[in-house]
Structure formats: structure tokens, C-alpha cells
N, C-alpha and C positions, 0 to 999 in steps of 0.2 A: 254272206251278209250276216249269218249267225255269229261268225267269228268277230266281225266288226262290232256287232251289238254287244258281244261279251266284253270286248276291249273297252267299249264306251262305258260299260257298267263298272269297270275298274277305275274310271277317271278320278273320283274323289280319293280313292286309296292311293293312286299314283301321285296325285297332287300333294297328299299328306307326306308320303315318303320323300318326294323331291324337296318339299319344304323343310322337313327335318334334316335332310342332308345339307341343304343350303345353310340352315341355322347352325348345324354342327361345324360347317366350314368357317362361317363368320365367327362363331364363338371361339373356335380354335385360334383364329387370327387375333381376336380381341384378347384372348388369354396370353398369347405370345407378346402382344404389344404391351399389355399391363405388366407382364413379367419383366420385359426389357426396361420399361419405365421404372419399375421397382428396383431393378438391379442398378440402373443409372443413379437413382436417388440414393441408394445405399453407398455409392462411391463418391458422393458429393460432400466435400468438406464444408462448403457454404455457398451463399448466393448474395449478390449485391446488384440491385437494379436489374434483376433478371439474368445477370451474367453469372454463370455457375463455374465453380472451380473444383476439379476432381482431386481425390487424394493423391494421385500421381503427380498432377501439376503442382499442388501445394508442396509436396515433399521435394520436388525439383527446386522450387524457390527456396525452401529451407536449406537444402544442400548447397545451393549457390551462395546463400548468405553465410553459411558455416565456413565454406572454403575461403570467403573473403576475410572473415575474422581470423581464421587460422593463418592465412598468409600475412595479414597486416600485423598480427600480434606474435607471430612465430610459435603458434600453438599446434599441438597434435590432436588434442581432444578438448571438448567442452564438458563441463559438469552438467548434471541433470537440470539444475536451476538455470544455468546459462542457456541451455538448449531450449528450455521453456520460454525464456525471454526472447530468444531468436524467433520462435514460432509466433509469439505475440506480435513482435515487430513486423514479421512477414505478413501476418494477417492484417494488421493495421494499415500497412502500405498497400496491400491489395484493395482494401476497402476504400481508402482515401484516393488512390489513383483511379479506381473505377468510377467513383463519384465525380472526381475532377475532370476526367476525360469526357464524361457525359456532358457536364456543364460547358466545357470548352468547345465541344462539338456543336452545341446549340448556338454558341457565340461565334463560331468560326475561328477559334484560336488554335494555332498549331505552332510547332517548333520546326523550322525548316533546316535542311542540311547546311545551308549557307550560314544561318544563325549559329549552328553548332560549330562550324569551322571558325567563325569569328571569335567565339568564346575560347576555343582551343588556342588560337593565335594570340589572344590577349593573355591567356595563361594565369589569370588572377583568381579564378574560382578556388576556394580553399580545398575542395575535393581533389583537384589536380595535383596539389602538393603532396597528396598521400599515395601517388602513383610512383612506379619505378622510373618515370621519365622526367626526372628533375635534374637540371644542370647543377653539378656539384660546386661549381665556382660561383654561380649567381644565386643558388638556392631556390630557383623558380622553375616551374614547369616549362619544358622545352618541346614544342610540337615536332621539331625535326627528329628528336629521339623517338617519339611515338611513330612517326612515319617510317623511320628506318626499321623499328621493331616489327611493324606490320608487314613490311616487305620481307624481312628475314623469316617471320613466322610462315608466310605463304610459301617461301622457298623450302623451309624445313618440312612443311606438310607434303611437299612434292618430292622430297628426298627419301628414298627407301633406306631402311636400316638406321635412321637417325637416333632411335632408341631413347635414352634418358634425356638427351638434348631436346628432342621433340616434345617429350612430356613436360619439361620445364617451360618451353615456349607455350604449350597449351595452357598450363596453369596461369601464366601471366596474361595470355590472351583472354581467358575466361574472366579474370579479374578486371581487365580493361573493359570488356563488354558490360560487366555489371556497373562499372563507373559511368560508362557512356549512357546506359539506360537510366541510371539514377539522375544524371545531369539533365537529360531530356525531361524527365518528370519534374525535376526541380525548376527548370526554366518555364515549363508550362504553368506550374503553380504560381510562380512569380508574375507571369503575365496576367493570370486571372486576378491575383491579389492587387496588382497595379491598376487594373481596370476597375476593380471594386473600389479602390481607394479614391479614384477620381470622382466618385459620386458623393464624397463627403466634403462639405464646404463649411466655412465659418463666415462671420460678418462682424462689423464693429459693435453692433448692439449686443450680441452674445458674448463678444470679447469683454466688453465693459461689465456686463453682469457677472461673468466668471471672475474677473479681477476683484470686483467688490465682494463676491462670495468668499474669496480666499483671503482678502486683506482687511475687510471691515470687521473690527473686533468690538465685542460688547462685554461690559462688566455688569453683572446682575446680582441682586439679592434674591435668593431662592427659598421658597417654602416647600418642603418635601413631606409628603404623606406616604411613606413606604408601604407597599403591599404586605410586607413581612409583619407589619404591626396588626394585620387582620388575620385571625386564625382561619384555617381552611374549613373548620366546622361551622363558621359563621355564614358560609355561603352554601347554597343548595344547587346541585347540578342535575337537571332532569334529562331524560333521553331526548326530549325535543330540543334542548339546548345543544346537545352533541350533534344531532341531525342537522340543525341549522348551521352550526359551525362547519360541519363536514361539507355541506352543500356550498358554503361560501369559499372553502379552501380546496375544493375537490380537485382542481387542476394541479395542485401541488402534489397530489397523491397518485398521479398517473405514472405508470411504469411501462417502459417500451420493450423490456425483455423479461421473459418468464423467470421466476425464481422459485425456490422450494425450501421448506423448513424441514429439518431432520432432528432426530434425537439418536444418539449413538453411544455405544460402549466401546472404548478403545483400551486394550490391555497390552502393556509392553512387557515382553519376556526379558528378565534380567538374570544374571548369574546367581546361582544358589550358593548357600554357605559351603556346600561340598565342592562346587565349581571353583570358588575363590580359594579354598584350601588347596586344591590340586594345583592351581596356578601358582600359589605362593610357594609350594614345594619346588616347582620348576625354577622360580626366581631365586630361591635360596641356594639351589644347586649351582646356578649361574654365578651367584656371589662367591660361593666357595671355590669354584673353578677359577674365577678371576684372581682370587686371593692366593690360590695355589700356583699361579704363574702359568697356567695353560695358555696356549695360543689364543689370543683374543678373538680372532676371526672364527675359529672353530667353536669357541664358547658361544658366540653370538649366533652362529648357524645352528648349533645343536639346540639352543633355547628357542629357535624359530622366531627370532626378533622381527618386528615390523621394519626395523632399520638395519640393513646390512652394514658391516664394518668396511669402510673403504680404505683405511690405512693412511688417509690424507688428513693433515691438520687443516682446520677450516675456521673461518671467521665465527665469532660468537653468534652473529645474526643467522648463520646457517644451521645452528643447533636448535632443536626444539626448545621452546621458551622455558619449559619446566626443567630441562637438563641444564640450560644456560644458568638458571637461577641456582640449581643444585651445586654446580662446581664452584660457586663463589665461596662455599663453606667447606670445600675439600682441598686437600693438598695433593701435589703431583705424586702419582703412584698409588693413591688410595682407592678403595672400592666402597661404594655406598651400600647401605642396607636397602632391601626392597622398599620402595615408596610408591604411594598411589597418587595419581594425578586425576582430579575430578573432571576437568574440562574436556579431556579426551578419553576418559574412562579406561585408564591403563595402569598397570603395575610396571615399575621400572627399576633397573639396576644399572649403575654407571661406574665405569673404571676410567679415572682421569689419568691418562698415560703421559702426556707432555704438553708443555706450552712453549711455543717458539715465535720468533719474529720473522715474518716473511712479507714480501711485497704483495700488495693487494692487486697489482696489475704488472704485467711483464711485456715488454716489446721484444720480439724475436724474429728470426728468419731461419729458414731450414732448406736443406736439400735432401730429397728422398732418393735413396740409392737402391736400385733393383738390378737383377740379372737373371740369367736362366736358372741358376741355382743359388741357394742361400749362401753357400761358400764363396761363389764368385762375387756376390753382392758385398760380402764382408771384405773381400780383398780389394774391390774397387773403392769402397768407402774408406779403407785405410789409406789408399793413395790420395783421395781427395782431401782427407783430414790432414795428411802430411803436408800437402800443398798449401792448405790454409795456415798451418803452423809456420810455414816458410814465408808467409806474407802475401799469398795469392789473394786476388780480389774475390769476395764471396759471391757477388752478383754475377760476375763473369763466369765463375765456375758453375753456378746454377744454370745459367743460360746455355752453357756447353752441354749440359745434360737435360735440356729441354724444359727448364723451369725458370720462374721469374726471380726467385730469391728475394721477393719484396718483403718488407717488414709488416708485421701484424701484431695485434695485441691479444694477450690472454688475460682475462679478468677473473677474479675469484668466483663470481656467480656462474661462470661458464662451466665449472666443474664441481663446485662444492656440494651441490644437491644431487649429484649422480648416484643412482642406486647401486650400481655395480661397476667396479673397475678391474679389468684384467691386469695381469702382472706387467705387460708391456706398457699399457696406458698409464698405470701408476708410476712406473719408472720414468716415462716421458714427462709427466706433469711434475714429478718431484725434481727432475733435472732442471726444467725451466724455472721453477720457483726457487731453486737453491743456487743456481749459477749466478755469478756476479756479472755486472754490465761489462760487455766486451769479451766474456769468456765463451768458449765453444766446447762441444762434446760430441763424440761419435757414439751414438746409441745403437747397440746391436739388438735387433728384433728377430722374432721367429722367421719372418719372411724376407728380411733384408735389413738395411740400416737407415737411420735418419741422422743427419748431421745438423745440430742446432747451434745457434749463436744468439745469446741474449744481448740486445743492444741498449736496453734501458729498463730501469726498475722504478716503480712509483709507489708511494704511500706504504711504508713499512708499518705493519699492524701485528697485533698479537693474534696468533692462531692456536687452536686447541685440537690436540689429538685425543679423542674420546671414543671409547667403545660403549655402545648403548644396547642394553636388552630392554626393549619396549614391547609390551604384550597387552592387547586389549583384554579387558575382563569380560570374556564372553561366556554365554551359557552353553552347557553341553547339550548333546542330542537328547539325552534322557530328561534334562530339565525342560527343554522345549516340548518334548512329547507329553510330559505331565501337564504342562500349561495348556497345550492344545486340547488334550482330552477333557480337561476341566471346562475350558471355554466352549468346546463343542457340546458338552453336556448342557451347559447353560443355554446355548442357542437352541438346541433340539427340544428342551423342556419348556421353553418360553416362546410361543409362536405369535404373541401379540405384544404391542407396546406396553399395555397395562401389566402384562406378566413380566416383561423385561424390567420395568421399573419396580414392581413389587418384590422381585427376587434378586435384584442386583446385589444388594448389601449382603445377602446370605452367601453369595459366591465370592464376596470381596471385591465387587466391581462398582463402578459409579456411572450413572447415566448422565451424559452431557447433551447440550443443545446447541444447534447452530441454525440461525434464521437467515433467510435470503441467500441461499447458495445458488450461484449462477453457473451455467454450463461452460462459461468461458474460463473458469478456474481450472487449475491443473491438479489440485489435490483435494481430498476430503479430510477434514480435521488436521490439515497441515502435514499429512503423512505421504511419504513417497509410495509409488506403485499402487495407486488407488484408481486407475482408469476404469477398471471393471466395476468398481463400486460407484463411480460417477455415472457410468452408463446405466447401472441399475436404478439409481436415484431418478434419472430423467426418463426412464421408461416404465416406472411403477406408478401405482395409485396411492393416494393418501390412505394411511392405515396399514400398508404393506410392511413386512419385516424381511430384511435381506438374508441371504445365506451368510455363512462365516467367510470373511476375507482374511487372507494372510498378506500382509503388506509391510510398509516401512522398508527397512533393510533386512527383511526376513525376521523381524523381531517384534512385530505388532500383530495383534488379532483384533478384528473389527466386526461389529454387527450394527446395522443401521435400521431405523424405523422412519419411514416418510410420514411426516405429520400434517403437512399442508402444501398445496400448490397455489402459487400466486401467478395467474396467467397475465399475459399482456393486457393492459387496460388500467382501470381504476382499482386501487386497493379497497378492500372491504372496510367499512367503518370500524369493525372490531379490531382490524390490524393497526389502526392509528388512533384508537380510542384514548389511550393514555396521554398522547401529545395534545389531542383535542381538549381533553378534560383540563389540562393545565392552562390552556388558552382561555377556556370558558371561566375557570376560577379566577384568572388574572383580570378578565373583563368585569366579572361581578365584584371583585375587590376594588377595581377602579370606580365602579358605580357607587360603592359605599364610601370610598375616600372622597369622590367628587361631591357626594351628598354632604359630607362634613364640611367641605370647603365652599359649598354653595353660598353665595351672597357676601363673601369676604371682600373688603374694599382696600385692604392694606396688608402688608407683611405681618404687622402686629395682630390684625384680626386672625390671620391664618395661624399664627403662633398660639393664640388663645384657643383655637380649635384643636390644638394638639400637634401641629406640624413642626417639623424640625427645620431650623433656619440655617442657611449656609450662604456664603458668598462664592461666586464662580466668576473667574476672569477670563478674558481673551477668547470668547466664544465666537466662532465663525460659522457661516452657513455651510461651508464646504466640508466641514468635519463634524461628526457627532460628538456631543459633549459627554464626558464621563462624570456621573454624579456619585461621589463617594458615599453619601448617606444612603443611597438606594443600591449601590453596588452594581450599577448598570450603565450601559452606553445608550444615550438618548438622542437619536437623530430628530425625532419630532420636536424636542425642546429646542434644538439648534434652529430648526425652521421657524418656530414661533418667536424666538428671540430676534431673529433677523427681520421678521415682519413688524416688530414693535418699534415704537419711536423712543428716543432718549427721554427718560423721565417718566415714561408710561408705566402704569401698573396693569398687568395683564390678569384680569379676574377670571377669564375663561380657563377652566381647569384643563391642563394638558395631560393627555393619557400617554404615559411613558411605559417602557418595558419593565421598570422596577418600582415605579411610584406614580402618584398623581402630583402635579405641580401647579403653583401660581408663582409669578415673579414680578420684580420691579427692575426696570432697566436703569442702571446708575449712570452709565456713559456709553457713548458710541464714538469710535474714532478709527481712523485708518492706521494700519500697522506702520510703525515707525520705519522710515527708509524705503517703503514700498513705492514703486513708481511704475505706472502702466506703460508697457511697450505693446502697442496694439498688434503689430505684426507678429511678435513673438507669442502673444496670447492666442492669436488666431491659429498659429501653427500648433500650439499646444492642444487647443481644442480639437483640431483635426486629428492629431495623433491619438487623443483619447477616444475619439469616435472610431478611428481605425482599429484601435485595440479592442473596443467593444465588438466591432464587426469581425474581428479575427475568429470569433466563435462561429462563423458561418458554416464551417465544416460540420459542427455538431447539429446545426439546423438541417443541413443537407442529409446528414446521416439518418436523422429521424424519418426522413421521407424516402429513404433508399430501400426500404423493405429488406433489411439485412438479416440473413439467416446464418447462424454460426453453429455448425455441427462438428466442430473440431474434437469435441469430447468423445465422439464415437471412434476416433482414430488415433488421437495423440494423448 
């Protein structure tokens, strides 16, 4: 019993211990849950209507779009600017499709497989013409070719060791799946827009009013009291005036995405005088070596030119524009002195070797000859070439050796911009461009032979054999190091915006400003490689100063101060004060002008009060009239004139954008030759309404709670 009593006496202690243990368990689970949620959020590129997209999903969509562009344009890579455009397009498509799918779901709109099949059978959608499944004879999409490809693709996937063929099938299949997905999204959007368009109607009354608004013309005599004749100092703007105007216009100053204001110092590192002198020495050596007759390819290589020497004569358009302009003043065999080109920041030396006439395009056919050894290939090629010389049929010989021998075209752009050509390739291209039509040649290559026959030549043009030493005027490591140390000192000694501004000139820098930077932008201050700087801007507080950033193409140094954050919602009055002040001043000037014109009963009275008199013809309600004397477009004047009767003097002073007005209607008449077509007019009104309604996506966007975090990742 004593033991039981003792245990009971421990009850409160045991309850506390158990409670703490339970709390620790629950807290641990909560911590894990919060950590998992935080990790998930850190991996989210964005969110639309509660639908989240991770960085992996977004990158997959970007890669998909890139592959489509590369395939359709025959590209290997995209530039940084092009890639940014792709990311923007992918994001916009994700946003639009998510919003549209949600709206379509509410309405029960879908795109069925049967509808998709009907569209493919019709083959009229423009996107289908961009696929590989186009009938070459009709120039139209052929669904049977698609069906055959899908069957072949499935077979290739099931065939082991298909290798390169399977990869090619996969690329085309991926491209088709992208087209198919896009077509479905396009059809859904068309359904939604068609449904929306049916809610817009017109009627004979609105048709008649619209016709009159467009075609009833008025000629007036106008008295103009321009606001410019009243000095700004003659009107007083109080804080209460600005507050009242702000309250009136507040909805205009609502922003739906946060923006931020920054001030920054951007310094570009450029070549020093010593750097330029060292480069000039290299260029002068290249000039001397050219003049001494050294092998041009070796001179170009030794000088580390940006443009290797291919040894091929090329079209003028394939030459850099500065080089093409330079050879106009040079003779064949001459060498230029080093010259600078500002637009690409280079020094250049040019040797003008030769000018020849060659075909811009060549039609040819070929037979590739191989064997177990190069010697056996040469011997077999000699036999084939001898047979051709004896009158044998080219295609028959080609088929005998497992080839088609079909004709194909070689055009100048296919080889003129090649960076490097080996000896065999150069010999091959030179042969094709110099053989006459009907001539053949047996080309001996390192691994075998190629027998070529030129069948046609087109467009004989001037081509230029030019050796170019082109070198960027770059800064040296020492120059960059000095610039970096100086900028680093400036940043480390100036920790606040006030200090940055006060001491910038002493270091030779200039503080610049950028207002309303959005996180959807790809660069800061228009500089490449500023993603880390962008992340800093949108994670910092007003008044913070950033660390030093190395950016651009490794040639810019950047420091940023965050000056203000504009959150979602209404802009502060101080942000829009200047624009409001101008509106208040204009209204007060109108009041003064209206006071001068008060009580006038004729144009002559208005002139006596100091108004400028002008005649304006062919005013219609549907278009704002431009008043030369005021230098402004005046829709309110057009409305007032339309409401006045012929011969009437309008003594009510009209408030315009650039002046106060009174006017006399001289005449009203229908535009000559205008005839109302009620049906056509109603159709036009409906189209106008639909055009206005086409902005529906923007309205839906504002309600979609879109969160764009791309700046954290891209």
C-alpha cells in the first residue's frame, strides 16, 4: 500500500513528463511538416489559381519548347536573349492554359478525341503545315503519313539496337506530341471565345447611331483659350487639391504586382592604353607576315583571330560587314593596315587574296566508295569512274553499290560560314563549285573515295577569298584586377546609399536610377548574368546596399541600393504626385479660362476676351478632333459638337485637354457617298464588341492570384 501511495504521489510529475514527451513528438512532426512545406515552396517557379509548377516541371516545358524551335529552325543553340523569350512564352502559356482550363471546366467545355481526329482529317490548321507529315505534291498535311509514322515509331521502340534511327524517331515523336498538345489547347480556347462571342449582339438602333457617329460631319468656328497662355505661377495647388484628385483617380493607381525602385552604380571594364598597344603590336605583326607572303592560315592562327581562314572564296554577304566595306578600297593581293571597328569593338587586318566567279548553287550527285582498306577503296573507285567515263548510267552504278545517286543541291550558305574546314572537305567543296555542268571527278579521301558529278550550276556570282585577322579589343587580367580592386574599395567604404551617392564622383563613378523593377524581368540595368542581383533586390529591405556583383560578359561591376518597395495595391500619393499636380493645374487653368469666357454670346465676344479663333471642318462623333491652336486631341469637343444643332452657338465652355472652348456650328451634313448598310453595320459593331471582349484573359488573370517566382531560378 505504501508503494502504491508513493506512485500516486508521483502522478503530477509523471503527467508533466508524459505531456512534455507528447509535445516534443508533436513539435517534431510540426517542424518536419513546416520544413517539407518550406522546401516545396523553395522549388516552386510559380502558382496560378492554386495550381503550382515546380522548377523541374517548368524546365521540362522550356526544354520541350527549345527542342521544337531547334527542330523547326535547324538550330543547335539559342542565344541568352532567345532563351529568355522562350521562358517568357512558356510561362505565359502555362498561365493562360491554367486559367482557360479552369473556366472551361466550369462551363463543361472539352476537346474530344473525335474532334481532334476530325481536325487532323481536314488538315487545314496552319500548325499542321509545320509538321513533317506534309504531302509534297499537294503541300497539305496528310493524316495517313502521321498514322504511318506513329506505327513505325512504335515498331522502332520495340526493336533492340535501333540506335540513331530510334533517336531520330523519338525527336519527331516529341515534336508531334508538342503540336498535338498545342492544338488541343488552341481548340479549347477557340471554343471558349466562340461561346463568349455569342453573347454579343447588335440591333438596328445601335447600328443607326453608329452610322451617324461615323458619317455625320460638322464644320464649326471655334474659339480657343489655350491653357498655355496661363502661367503655372497663376494657379495655386494645395495638398488638399492633390488628395482630392488622388481619391478621384485612385483606381488608376492600383498595381497588381509588386515592383521595386533601385539606384545603382554600373562600371564597365574596358581595355587600357597598354592593352590596346599590346594588341596593336600583334596586329602589326600579322600585317607584316601577310605582306611577307607567309601562309595565310598560319598567320591567322598565330594571331588568334576570331575568324579562322577556311581557304574558300565566299559571297560578299558572308563576310563581316566591316571587312566587306574595307575590300572595296583594296586591290587583289594587298594587305590592309590595322583598323578599328567600333560596332563589334575589334581591331582588324585583311589580306585580299582573290576574286572569282563561282555558282551560288550547284546541283550534283555522288557515289561514296568504301572497302576494307583505303587502297581497295581507291581501286574500286577507279573502276567505277572508268565505267562512267565509258558512258555507264550514274544512277544504275550508284544502286549497284547500295546508294540512290539522286540529285541534290549545294548552296553557298550551307558552307560559307563554316568555322573550320579540313583538307578533304575543302577539296570536296572546291571540286563541286569549280566543275562544269556534266563534269565528274574521282575524289580520293583519307578513308575512301567519292565520285561526284555536277549536273547543273545556277547564279554565277562574285566570290572573295579573304584572310581576316579579327581580334576583340579586350582588357587584360591586370586591367580587370585594378578595376575590381578600385570598385571593391568603393563598395566596402560606402555602406549606405547616401555614402554611395556622395563619393561616386570621387571614384569616377555615376549613380543611376531605375524605378519599378519587376521580378518578371530577366536583367538588372540591362546587364547579362544578373540573376543573383535580381534575387537580392526582391529579398532585401528599402535602404539596403548589395554586395559587389560581377556580371555582363565578365566585364561589368555592379552595386545596388534598394530605395523603395511598391507592394501590390494602391500606389502612394507621393509616387504619383507629379502626374496629379499636372492634372490639378490643368483643371485650375480651365477654371480661369472658363471665367474669361463666361457670358460670351458669340465668337466675336470670345475673340474680344482674348480667345484664338479657328475654323475646323469634318468633325465626327466617332473620332476625337485635333485642335492645332491647342496642340491637343479633344474627344470632349467632338461629343459637344455632335450634340449641338446646325447654326447653334454653344456658350457652355468645353473643358478640353489643351484648352477651353466655345464654338458655333456652321453646318451639319452626311459624308458624301456614305450609305447605311444595316446588316454590315451590325456585324461591324459585333466585331468591335468582340475585340473589346478579347481582353477577357487580362480580367481573368487579375483574379487568378498569379505568383511568379521565376527570378529565383532563371
